[in-house]
N, C-alpha and C positions, 0 to 999 in steps of 0.2 A: 273289918270285913263289911259291916253294914254300909260304911261310907263308899266302898268300892261298888257294892251292889247298887246303891243309889245313883252313883255316877254312871254306871253301865245302863241302868234303866232310863236315866235322863237322856243319855246318848241315843238309845234306841227310840225313845219317844220323839226326840228332836229330829232324828233321821227320818222317822216315819212321817212326821208333820211336814218336813221339807219335801219329801217325795210326793205326798198328797197335794201340797200347795203347787208343786211344779206341774203335776198332772192337770189340776184345775186351771192353772195359768195357760197351759198349752191348749186345752179345750176351749177356753174363752177366746184365745187368740185365733184359733181356727174358725170359730163361729163368727168373729168380727170380720175375718177375711172373706168368709162366704157371704156375709151381709154386704160388704163393700162390693164384691163381685156382682151381686144381684142388683145393687143400686146403680152400678156402672152399666150393667146390661139394660136396666130400665131407662137410663138416661140416654143411651145411644140412639134409640128411635127418635127421641125428642130433639137430639142434636141434628139428625138428618133432615128434619122438617125445615129449619131455616136455610139449609143449603139448597133445598129444592125451591124455596121461594126466591133465592138470589137470581137464578137465571131468568125468572119471570120479571123481576124488577129490572133486570138488564134489558130485557126485550122491550119493556115499556119505555125505558130511556131511549133506546134506539129508535123506536117508533116516533117518539117526540122529536128526536133530532131529524128524522126523515121529514116530518111534518114542517119543521122549521125550514129545512132546505127547500121544500116545495113552496112554502110561503114566501121565501126570499127569491124565488124564481130560478133557483139553481137546478132543481129537478122539475121535469115535466110531470103532468098527471100520469102518463104511461110509465115513466121511470119510477115514480113514487109507488104506483100500484105494483110494479114488478118487484121492487125492493121490499115492500110490505109483505107480499106473498112469500118471498124467500124467508123473511124473518118468521112469519107465522108457520111455515112448513118445517123449518129447521129446528 
């Protein structure tokens, strides 16, 4: 009989340990997911900044191209001014 009691007690202890370990594991997993979500939320505004800079870089490139066309004589001063105004307004 003592052997059966020991086996039952061991089974109960092992089952309890497994349940506790599973609960701890779930809580840790949930915390990590929350931290990942916060990190992604913090990174999102930083990712938006380079996208905002891209159109301005594109505008600078277009202005340079217009200046080159003016320098080559393809655009008149009036045409250059009109195209430049469109770019800056748009």
